[in-house]
N, C-alpha and C positions, 0 to 999 in steps of 0.2 A: 582827365576828369574835369569837372564843373566843379562851381563853385559849392552846390550842394552839398557834392560828394567830399569834397573836401574839408567841410564844415563837418559833415558827418564823421568821417575820416578822424580830423583832430579831437572827434566828440569820445572818442572813445577812449583816447588816451590818458594819462595822469590826470587825479583829481586837479592838479595845478592847470594842466593845460586845459579841460575843461572850463575853468574860472574863467581864465583869462580869454577863453573864443565866446563864452557869453560877454564878459563886460567888452570886449574890444573889438569883438566883428558882431554880435550879434546886439549890443547896446542894452544888457540887462546884466545889472550887478547882483549875483546869485553868492548873497550873504553863508548860504546852506552850504557852498561847494567851499568857500573861503575856508568854515569854520572847520571843512573836514581834509584838509591840507595838513595840521599838525598828526593825523591818527590813520593816513594812507598814504600809500607811494612813495615817491621822492620825501615827500615833506617828513612822514613818521621816521623814514629811514635817516636822514642827515639827523632828527633830534636824536636817535637811540645811540648814535655814536658818539655822544656826548662825553666826558669821561668825567670821573666824579670831580676833579677838580676843575670843574668848569670850562675845561678847551676839549678843540676839536684837536688834533693832535696834538700835537707838548704842548706850546704856546701858542700866543696870540698870531705869528709868521712862520711858524716851524711846525714839520714840513711843509714849505710852500701851498701845495694844491691840497692839502686837507688839513691847512691851519683853522683855528678859531677864525682868522678873517675871513678868510674864503669860504667857509661854510656858512658865516653869516650873511657873505654877501649873496651866495646860491639861496639861503631861505630867504632874503629877500626877495629874490627874482624869480621865488617860486609864490610867492603872493602871501607866505604866513601871515595868519592874523597879525596887525600891526602890537595886538596887544597878550602876547604870547612872551606868557612870564619865565621860561627856559632860557627864550634870547634875551630879554631886561635886564637878566642878571647875570647874565655874560658878557652883556655889553657894559654893564656897571663893573665889574669885574676887571676889564680891559681898562676901564677909565681911571681905578683905584691904581691899578699896577703898573701900565704902560706907559704914561705920560714923560716924554721927552723934553727938556728942557727948554726946546722953542715953543712949546705947547702945542703940539703933532702927537701923534701917536708914535712911540718906539717900534721898531721891528723885531727886534732881539735884546739880549742884556744888554750887549758890547757898542748899540747904539744908542746912548743917552741924549748924546746932545744936540741931535738931528732927526726930524721924520723924513720922512717921505712924502710927496705933496699927494702924487698920484693915490696914496695910499691913504692920505688923510681924507682926502674926496670921497671915497669909495666907504670910509667909515663915516662920515656924515651922511654920506645917501642912506645908510641901512641903518645908521644913530636915528636920525630922523625920522624914517618910516614906522621904525618901532618903538616912538616917540619919547624919546630917551628926553628930560626936560633940558633947555636949552642954557642952565644956570650948569649943569652938569658936566656939557659938554667945554 
């Protein structure tokens, strides 16, 4: 496959892939595609799995791979609009209920004293991407 064929193939994929191809490979920022991520493909699917309590999975870090934490990280990596209110609400909820005594984010109810540096880094990655005010962090 040549470069054009690869790009054409990628442009047949999920709307988040198309957005990233235009942005990163073709140098064109397509706001129209980014706006569609919440309503199509994987972005829509992930958002639809949010439970009424504001979590994906059962809580912030459980069960691990379908937890709120990893879903928020996936939504960030899909390049969901940084202004998405569903995500902003979930981040605010985590900040209000999952702070550890060391200032980081607790992984679960039994881990109140210490947080995990790696998870804190990932949390800061998506919290800042989704424009969480610094004073709330």
